[in-house]
The first five atom37 places (N, CA, C, CB, O) and aatype in JSON, in Angstrom:
{
  "aatype": [20, 20, 20, 20, 20, 20, 20, 20, 20, 20, 20, 20, 20, 20, 20, 20, 20, 20, 20, 20, 20, 20, 20, 20, 20, 20, 20, 20, 20, 20, 20, 20, 20, 20, 20, 20, 20, 20, 20, 20, 20, 20, 20, 20, 20, 20, 20, 20, 20, 20, 20, 20, 20, 20, 20, 20, 20, 20, 20, 20, 20, 20, 20, 20, 20, 20, 20, 20, 20, 20, 20, 20, 20, 20, 20, 20, 20, 20, 20, 20, 20, 20, 20, 20, 20, 20, 20, 20, 20, 20, 20, 20, 20, 20, 20, 20, 20, 20, 20, 20, 20],
  "atom_mask": [
    [1, 1, 1, 1, 1],
    [1, 1, 1, 1, 1],
    [1, 1, 1, 1, 1],
    [1, 1, 1, 1, 1],
    [1, 1, 1, 1, 1],
    [1, 1, 1, 1, 1],
    [1, 1, 1, 1, 1],
    [1, 1, 1, 1, 1],
    [1, 1, 1, 1, 1],
    [1, 1, 1, 1, 1],
    [1, 1, 1, 1, 1],
    [1, 1, 1, 1, 1],
    [1, 1, 1, 1, 1],
    [1, 1, 1, 1, 1],
    [1, 1, 1, 1, 1],
    [1, 1, 1, 1, 1],
    [1, 1, 1, 1, 1],
    [1, 1, 1, 1, 1],
    [1, 1, 1, 1, 1],
    [1, 1, 1, 1, 1],
    [1, 1, 1, 1, 1],
    [1, 1, 1, 1, 1],
    [1, 1, 1, 1, 1],
    [1, 1, 1, 1, 1],
    [1, 1, 1, 1, 1],
    [1, 1, 1, 1, 1],
    [1, 1, 1, 1, 1],
    [1, 1, 1, 1, 1],
    [1, 1, 1, 1, 1],
    [1, 1, 1, 1, 1],
    [1, 1, 1, 1, 1],
    [1, 1, 1, 1, 1],
    [1, 1, 1, 1, 1],
    [1, 1, 1, 1, 1],
    [1, 1, 1, 1, 1],
    [1, 1, 1, 1, 1],
    [1, 1, 1, 1, 1],
    [1, 1, 1, 1, 1],
    [1, 1, 1, 1, 1],
    [1, 1, 1, 1, 1],
    [1, 1, 1, 1, 1],
    [1, 1, 1, 1, 1],
    [1, 1, 1, 1, 1],
    [1, 1, 1, 1, 1],
    [1, 1, 1, 1, 1],
    [1, 1, 1, 1, 1],
    [1, 1, 1, 1, 1],
    [1, 1, 1, 1, 1],
    [1, 1, 1, 1, 1],
    [1, 1, 1, 1, 1],
    [1, 1, 1, 1, 1],
    [1, 1, 1, 1, 1],
    [1, 1, 1, 1, 1],
    [1, 1, 1, 1, 1],
    [1, 1, 1, 1, 1],
    [1, 1, 1, 1, 1],
    [1, 1, 1, 1, 1],
    [1, 1, 1, 1, 1],
    [1, 1, 1, 1, 1],
    [1, 1, 1, 1, 1],
    [1, 1, 1, 1, 1],
    [1, 1, 1, 1, 1],
    [1, 1, 1, 1, 1],
    [1, 1, 1, 1, 1],
    [1, 1, 1, 1, 1],
    [1, 1, 1, 1, 1],
    [1, 1, 1, 1, 1],
    [1, 1, 1, 1, 1],
    [1, 1, 1, 1, 1],
    [1, 1, 1, 1, 1],
    [1, 1, 1, 1, 1],
    [1, 1, 1, 1, 1],
    [1, 1, 1, 1, 1],
    [1, 1, 1, 1, 1],
    [1, 1, 1, 1, 1],
    [1, 1, 1, 1, 1],
    [1, 1, 1, 1, 1],
    [1, 1, 1, 1, 1],
    [1, 1, 1, 1, 1],
    [1, 1, 1, 1, 1],
    [1, 1, 1, 1, 1],
    [1, 1, 1, 1, 1],
    [1, 1, 1, 1, 1],
    [1, 1, 1, 1, 1],
    [1, 1, 1, 1, 1],
    [1, 1, 1, 1, 1],
    [1, 1, 1, 1, 1],
    [1, 1, 1, 1, 1],
    [1, 1, 1, 1, 1],
    [1, 1, 1, 1, 1],
    [1, 1, 1, 1, 1],
    [1, 1, 1, 1, 1],
    [1, 1, 1, 1, 1],
    [1, 1, 1, 1, 1],
    [1, 1, 1, 1, 1],
    [1, 1, 1, 1, 1],
    [1, 1, 1, 1, 1],
    [1, 1, 1, 1, 1],
    [1, 1, 1, 1, 1],
    [1, 1, 1, 1, 1],
    [1, 1, 1, 1, 1]
  ],
  "atom_positions": [
    [[52.56, 63.92, -9.72], [52.0, 63.77, -8.29], [51.28, 65.42, -8.27], [53.45, 63.38, -6.88], [51.59, 66.44, -8.88]],
    [[50.18, 65.13, -7.25], [49.32, 66.62, -7.33], [49.81, 67.25, -5.88], [47.28, 66.41, -7.44], [50.1, 66.39, -5.05]],
    [[49.9, 68.26, -5.56], [50.32, 69.05, -4.56], [49.38, 69.85, -4.02], [51.29, 69.75, -4.91], [49.17, 70.84, -4.72]],
    [[48.76, 69.8, -3.08], [47.97, 70.86, -2.03], [48.35, 71.96, -1.8], [47.85, 70.52, -0.82], [49.51, 72.04, -1.39]],
    [[47.77, 72.89, -1.91], [48.26, 74.43, -1.22], [47.34, 74.65, -0.41], [48.41, 75.78, -2.15], [46.22, 74.6, -0.93]],
    [[47.38, 74.93, 0.92], [46.53, 75.27, 2.06], [46.28, 76.69, 1.99], [47.15, 74.91, 3.41], [46.91, 77.45, 2.72]],
    [[45.32, 77.19, 1.09], [45.41, 78.79, 0.74], [45.12, 79.55, 1.92], [44.37, 79.29, -0.4], [45.46, 80.73, 1.89]],
    [[44.48, 79.05, 3.07], [44.27, 79.59, 4.31], [45.32, 80.01, 5.26], [43.6, 78.8, 4.88], [45.21, 80.62, 6.32]],
    [[46.48, 79.49, 4.56], [48.04, 79.7, 5.2], [48.91, 80.67, 4.63], [48.88, 78.47, 5.1], [50.01, 81.04, 5.04]],
    [[48.15, 81.09, 3.46], [49.38, 81.96, 2.58], [49.12, 83.24, 3.14], [49.29, 82.04, 0.73], [47.95, 83.57, 3.34]],
    [[50.09, 84.01, 3.42], [50.22, 85.27, 3.84], [51.37, 86.2, 3.06], [50.47, 85.15, 5.27], [52.55, 85.85, 3.01]],
    [[50.98, 87.19, 2.58], [52.14, 88.0, 1.97], [52.56, 87.32, 0.72], [53.42, 88.13, 2.96], [53.71, 87.64, 0.41]],
    [[51.98, 86.45, -0.14], [52.21, 86.08, -1.44], [50.76, 86.19, -2.27], [52.86, 84.6, -1.44], [49.62, 86.46, -1.91]],
    [[51.38, 85.85, -3.56], [50.19, 86.26, -4.64], [50.58, 84.9, -5.32], [50.33, 87.95, -5.75], [51.69, 84.38, -5.39]],
    [[49.31, 84.41, -5.83], [49.01, 83.29, -6.74], [48.35, 83.33, -8.05], [48.32, 82.51, -6.1], [47.13, 83.5, -8.11]],
    [[49.02, 83.19, -9.04], [48.26, 83.15, -10.42], [48.23, 81.71, -11.03], [49.0, 84.16, -11.52], [48.99, 80.82, -10.64]],
    [[47.35, 81.56, -11.95], [47.21, 80.55, -12.76], [46.55, 80.73, -14.2], [46.57, 79.67, -12.04], [45.56, 81.41, -14.46]],
    [[47.46, 79.81, -15.23], [47.04, 80.24, -16.64], [46.81, 78.66, -17.18], [48.38, 81.28, -17.6], [47.3, 77.67, -16.64]],
    [[45.97, 78.65, -18.33], [45.86, 77.27, -18.83], [45.27, 77.67, -20.24], [44.86, 76.2, -17.86], [44.61, 78.7, -20.38]],
    [[45.51, 76.93, -21.12], [44.89, 77.14, -22.54], [43.53, 76.59, -22.78], [45.75, 76.52, -23.56], [43.01, 76.54, -23.9]],
    [[43.0, 76.18, -21.69], [41.61, 75.55, -21.64], [40.87, 76.58, -20.99], [41.49, 74.13, -20.85], [41.33, 77.13, -19.99]],
    [[39.55, 76.95, -21.59], [38.82, 77.94, -21.25], [37.28, 77.32, -20.81], [38.86, 78.95, -22.45], [36.9, 76.32, -21.41]],
    [[36.6, 77.78, -19.99], [35.13, 77.32, -19.75], [34.41, 78.09, -20.42], [34.62, 77.32, -18.4], [34.58, 79.31, -20.34]],
    [[33.22, 77.43, -21.4], [32.51, 78.31, -22.14], [30.95, 77.59, -22.15], [33.27, 78.52, -23.65], [30.32, 76.8, -22.84]],
    [[30.75, 78.38, -20.98], [29.27, 77.73, -20.27], [29.27, 76.42, -19.87], [28.04, 77.73, -21.21], [29.76, 76.22, -18.76]],
    [[28.74, 75.25, -20.6], [28.67, 73.91, -20.04], [29.88, 73.21, -20.42], [27.45, 73.15, -20.5], [30.0, 72.02, -20.12]],
    [[30.89, 73.88, -21.13], [32.1, 72.8, -21.75], [33.45, 73.5, -21.56], [31.93, 72.44, -23.55], [33.59, 74.71, -21.35]],
    [[34.3, 72.71, -21.64], [35.74, 73.4, -21.43], [36.39, 72.9, -22.96], [36.76, 72.69, -19.81], [36.53, 71.77, -23.43]],
    [[36.71, 74.18, -23.47], [37.25, 74.38, -24.83], [38.77, 74.7, -24.83], [36.47, 75.53, -25.53], [39.25, 75.39, -23.93]],
    [[39.4, 74.28, -25.68], [41.11, 74.54, -26.22], [41.04, 76.12, -26.58], [41.67, 73.46, -27.92], [39.99, 76.4, -27.16]],
    [[41.69, 76.93, -26.43], [41.95, 78.41, -26.52], [43.27, 78.61, -27.19], [41.96, 79.1, -25.11], [44.19, 77.79, -27.05]],
    [[43.37, 79.72, -27.94], [44.73, 79.93, -28.5], [45.22, 81.01, -27.87], [44.81, 80.13, -29.95], [46.18, 81.54, -28.43]],
    [[44.74, 81.61, -26.63], [45.32, 82.72, -26.25], [46.57, 82.94, -25.68], [44.65, 83.14, -25.6], [47.08, 84.05, -25.52]],
    [[47.12, 81.73, -25.33], [48.52, 81.77, -24.78], [49.42, 81.29, -26.23], [48.71, 80.58, -23.26], [49.23, 80.29, -26.92]],
    [[50.42, 82.34, -26.41], [51.2, 81.94, -27.55], [52.69, 81.87, -27.26], [50.95, 82.88, -28.66], [53.26, 82.75, -26.62]],
    [[53.43, 80.58, -27.84], [54.69, 80.48, -27.54], [55.52, 81.55, -28.24], [55.1, 79.18, -27.82], [55.35, 81.52, -29.45]],
    [[56.27, 82.38, -27.87], [56.84, 83.55, -28.44], [58.06, 83.22, -29.73], [57.48, 84.37, -27.11], [58.32, 83.82, -30.78]],
    [[58.63, 82.02, -29.12], [59.56, 81.27, -29.81], [59.05, 80.48, -31.23], [60.05, 80.3, -28.8], [59.63, 80.54, -32.31]],
    [[58.15, 79.94, -31.01], [57.34, 79.08, -32.13], [56.52, 79.82, -32.75], [56.53, 77.95, -31.66], [56.34, 79.61, -33.95]],
    [[55.86, 80.81, -32.14], [54.95, 81.85, -32.87], [53.64, 80.97, -32.88], [55.52, 82.36, -34.55], [52.98, 81.35, -33.85]],
    [[53.02, 80.0, -32.25], [52.39, 79.14, -32.12], [51.5, 79.26, -30.56], [53.31, 78.08, -32.39], [51.96, 79.67, -29.49]],
    [[49.99, 78.71, -30.87], [49.55, 78.62, -29.62], [50.13, 77.62, -28.87], [48.29, 78.49, -29.61], [50.8, 76.72, -29.4]],
    [[49.9, 77.71, -27.45], [50.39, 76.73, -26.49], [49.04, 75.77, -26.35], [50.94, 77.48, -24.99], [48.0, 76.27, -25.94]],
    [[49.1, 74.63, -26.64], [47.92, 73.58, -26.91], [48.3, 72.71, -25.83], [47.84, 72.76, -28.47], [49.5, 72.48, -25.66]],
    [[47.25, 72.12, -24.95], [47.49, 71.08, -24.08], [46.5, 71.12, -22.74], [49.0, 71.17, -23.71], [45.82, 72.1, -22.45]],
    [[46.51, 70.24, -22.19], [45.69, 70.23, -20.83], [46.5, 70.43, -19.52], [44.95, 68.84, -20.67], [46.3, 69.69, -18.56]],
    [[47.39, 71.41, -19.47], [48.14, 71.83, -18.55], [47.37, 73.18, -17.96], [49.57, 72.0, -19.12], [46.76, 74.06, -18.57]],
    [[47.66, 73.02, -16.42], [47.37, 74.14, -15.43], [48.72, 74.7, -15.28], [46.72, 73.66, -13.96], [49.59, 73.89, -14.96]],
    [[49.1, 75.98, -15.47], [50.25, 76.74, -14.88], [50.19, 77.48, -13.62], [50.64, 77.63, -15.74], [49.36, 78.38, -13.68]],
    [[50.65, 77.42, -12.8], [50.38, 78.06, -11.33], [51.8, 78.44, -10.43], [49.45, 76.86, -10.4], [52.8, 77.77, -10.18]],
    [[51.5, 79.45, -10.16], [52.97, 80.34, -9.72], [52.46, 81.15, -8.65], [53.73, 81.45, -11.02], [51.41, 81.8, -8.7]],
    [[53.52, 81.06, -7.32], [53.17, 81.84, -6.36], [54.48, 82.62, -6.36], [52.7, 81.12, -5.06], [55.6, 82.17, -6.59]],
    [[54.13, 83.9, -6.05], [55.21, 84.89, -5.84], [55.0, 86.16, -5.03], [55.63, 85.29, -7.08], [54.01, 86.23, -4.3]],
    [[55.77, 87.06, -5.11], [55.54, 88.08, -3.91], [54.54, 89.15, -4.47], [57.04, 88.87, -3.37], [54.04, 90.02, -3.75]],
    [[54.31, 89.03, -5.67], [53.31, 90.17, -6.44], [52.48, 89.15, -7.24], [54.16, 91.46, -7.57], [52.77, 87.99, -7.53]],
    [[51.18, 90.01, -7.6], [50.42, 89.41, -8.41], [50.79, 89.44, -9.75], [49.31, 89.83, -8.27], [50.68, 88.48, -10.51]],
    [[51.26, 90.58, -10.06], [52.07, 90.95, -11.48], [53.05, 89.93, -11.94], [52.94, 92.3, -11.35], [53.01, 89.59, -13.12]],
    [[53.87, 89.44, -11.2], [55.07, 88.58, -11.13], [54.55, 87.35, -11.28], [55.91, 88.67, -9.9], [54.89, 86.64, -12.22]],
    [[53.58, 86.92, -10.29], [52.99, 85.58, -10.45], [52.38, 85.35, -11.64], [52.08, 85.29, -9.5], [52.59, 84.29, -12.22]],
    [[51.62, 86.2, -12.1], [50.71, 85.95, -13.6], [51.94, 86.2, -14.66], [49.17, 87.32, -13.91], [51.72, 85.39, -15.57]],
    [[52.82, 86.75, -14.89], [53.9, 87.02, -15.68], [54.73, 85.6, -15.78], [54.74, 88.25, -15.05], [55.15, 85.2, -16.86]],
    [[54.91, 84.92, -14.65], [55.65, 83.86, -14.55], [54.91, 82.65, -15.18], [56.0, 83.69, -13.17], [55.46, 81.76, -15.83]],
    [[53.69, 82.73, -14.91], [52.82, 81.5, -15.55], [52.97, 81.5, -17.06], [51.16, 81.63, -15.21], [52.96, 80.41, -17.65]],
    [[53.1, 82.5, -17.66], [53.35, 82.45, -19.11], [54.87, 81.83, -19.56], [53.18, 83.98, -19.64], [55.09, 81.08, -20.51]],
    [[55.76, 82.33, -18.64], [57.17, 81.54, -19.0], [56.86, 80.45, -17.98], [58.82, 82.45, -18.72], [57.95, 80.22, -17.46]],
    [[56.12, 79.82, -17.53], [56.08, 78.2, -17.45], [55.39, 77.68, -18.39], [55.52, 77.61, -16.25], [55.79, 76.56, -18.71]],
    [[54.4, 78.11, -19.04], [53.53, 77.71, -20.22], [54.55, 77.46, -21.12], [52.45, 78.77, -20.78], [54.46, 76.41, -21.76]],
    [[55.53, 78.22, -21.32], [56.28, 78.34, -22.69], [57.55, 76.92, -22.3], [57.13, 80.35, -22.96], [57.86, 76.11, -23.18]],
    [[58.04, 76.88, -21.14], [59.24, 76.36, -20.75], [58.68, 74.77, -20.36], [59.98, 77.33, -19.47], [59.3, 73.76, -20.7]],
    [[57.38, 74.75, -19.55], [57.07, 73.56, -18.98], [57.86, 72.94, -18.2], [56.81, 72.82, -19.73], [57.9, 71.72, -18.11]],
    [[58.81, 74.04, -17.32], [59.81, 73.5, -16.13], [59.65, 74.15, -15.1], [61.24, 73.56, -16.34], [60.13, 75.28, -15.05]],
    [[58.96, 73.64, -14.01], [58.67, 74.4, -12.65], [60.0, 74.43, -12.07], [57.55, 73.67, -11.6], [60.2, 75.3, -11.22]],
    [[60.97, 73.62, -12.36], [62.31, 73.86, -11.59], [63.46, 74.69, -12.49], [62.94, 72.35, -11.15], [64.68, 74.56, -12.31]],
    [[62.88, 75.53, -13.44], [63.64, 76.58, -13.9], [64.25, 77.51, -12.86], [62.87, 77.3, -14.76], [63.59, 77.84, -11.87]],
    [[65.43, 77.92, -13.06], [66.19, 78.63, -12.24], [65.64, 80.06, -11.93], [67.47, 78.65, -12.8], [65.69, 80.45, -10.77]],
    [[65.17, 80.79, -12.78], [64.35, 81.99, -12.66], [63.35, 81.85, -11.79], [63.8, 82.4, -13.84], [63.05, 82.87, -11.17]],
    [[62.74, 80.86, -11.57], [61.46, 80.89, -10.44], [62.18, 81.3, -8.86], [60.59, 79.02, -10.33], [61.72, 82.24, -8.21]],
    [[63.15, 80.63, -8.46], [63.73, 80.55, -7.39], [64.23, 81.95, -7.66], [64.65, 79.35, -7.14], [63.68, 82.85, -7.03]],
    [[65.14, 82.24, -8.45], [65.9, 83.85, -8.52], [64.95, 84.73, -8.14], [66.46, 84.41, -10.06], [65.33, 85.74, -7.55]],
    [[63.54, 84.55, -8.4], [62.75, 85.8, -8.25], [62.06, 85.37, -6.94], [61.69, 86.2, -9.59], [60.91, 85.78, -6.75]],
    [[62.41, 84.92, -6.4], [61.45, 84.29, -4.97], [59.95, 83.63, -5.46], [60.99, 85.81, -3.72], [58.93, 83.77, -4.8]],
    [[60.02, 83.0, -6.58], [58.78, 82.55, -7.03], [58.84, 80.79, -6.97], [58.52, 83.21, -8.62], [59.88, 80.13, -7.04]],
    [[57.58, 80.28, -6.84], [57.32, 78.72, -7.01], [56.35, 78.18, -7.92], [56.93, 78.16, -5.82], [55.17, 78.52, -7.87]],
    [[56.89, 77.17, -8.92], [56.02, 76.96, -10.14], [55.22, 75.85, -9.71], [56.8, 76.64, -11.53], [55.46, 75.34, -8.61]],
    [[54.21, 75.37, -10.51], [53.39, 74.18, -10.16], [52.9, 73.92, -11.67], [52.1, 74.48, -8.92], [52.15, 74.61, -12.36]],
    [[53.37, 73.01, -11.91], [52.42, 72.38, -13.52], [51.92, 71.12, -13.32], [53.42, 72.12, -15.05], [52.58, 70.09, -13.21]],
    [[50.66, 71.24, -13.26], [49.63, 70.15, -13.23], [48.88, 69.66, -14.65], [48.54, 70.67, -12.25], [48.56, 70.57, -15.41]],
    [[48.64, 68.63, -14.95], [47.75, 68.08, -15.91], [46.31, 67.95, -15.46], [48.25, 66.79, -16.3], [45.97, 67.44, -14.4]],
    [[45.43, 68.49, -16.41], [44.3, 68.64, -16.11], [43.67, 67.08, -16.81], [43.78, 70.12, -16.65], [43.7, 67.0, -18.04]],
    [[43.25, 66.17, -16.2], [42.71, 64.98, -16.71], [41.15, 65.25, -16.76], [43.14, 63.72, -15.8], [40.58, 66.28, -16.41]],
    [[40.5, 63.95, -17.34], [39.15, 64.14, -17.52], [38.24, 64.44, -16.61], [38.74, 63.27, -17.99], [37.26, 65.17, -16.69]],
    [[38.85, 63.48, -15.27], [38.0, 63.74, -14.15], [37.96, 65.39, -13.78], [38.56, 62.85, -12.9], [36.86, 65.9, -13.58]],
    [[39.08, 66.13, -13.69], [39.38, 67.38, -13.32], [38.69, 68.12, -14.35], [40.85, 67.67, -13.19], [38.11, 69.15, -13.99]],
    [[38.63, 67.82, -15.5], [38.13, 68.61, -16.63], [36.46, 68.89, -16.41], [38.47, 67.75, -18.07], [35.86, 69.96, -16.56]],
    [[35.83, 67.33, -15.93], [34.59, 67.34, -15.88], [34.19, 68.29, -14.37], [34.13, 65.76, -15.99], [33.04, 68.72, -14.28]],
    [[35.08, 68.52, -13.38], [34.78, 69.13, -12.09], [35.05, 70.67, -12.84], [35.9, 68.57, -10.59], [34.23, 71.53, -12.51]],
    [[35.79, 70.96, -13.52], [35.75, 72.32, -13.94], [34.65, 72.77, -14.74], [36.84, 72.6, -14.61], [34.4, 73.97, -14.67]],
    [[33.85, 71.94, -15.58], [32.86, 72.0, -16.21], [31.48, 72.27, -15.46], [32.9, 70.95, -16.86], [30.57, 72.98, -15.87]],
    [[31.52, 71.43, -14.05], [30.6, 71.63, -13.3], [30.81, 72.59, -12.05], [30.22, 70.46, -13.01], [30.09, 72.62, -11.05]],
    [[31.74, 73.21, -12.25], [31.94, 74.35, -11.26], [31.15, 75.42, -11.52], [33.27, 74.84, -11.2], [30.92, 75.88, -12.64]],
    [[30.69, 75.87, -10.34], [29.67, 77.18, -10.41], [30.01, 78.29, -9.68], [28.3, 76.91, -9.93], [29.29, 79.28, -9.7]]
  ]
}
């Protein structure tokens, strides 16, 4: 299920996103910059980890927790006043990212 966030209506909130995919000129490639600290392995996949929170630092940090757990309903999000979104990047979305300028 895709959930759209109307960014024009967000106030006093920060949003951060992370993914193991990176854009390299005209293609999307798999990166190894996100590391699962428990497995000591790169987090590989076509997911987009997005978190809204009260501060940028918290939202960004929680994207890494989401990347490891892959559970947007984990209790720590609500305990910290944050909301997590886990989306799959399909071939159509990946194509849109390549062509985004």
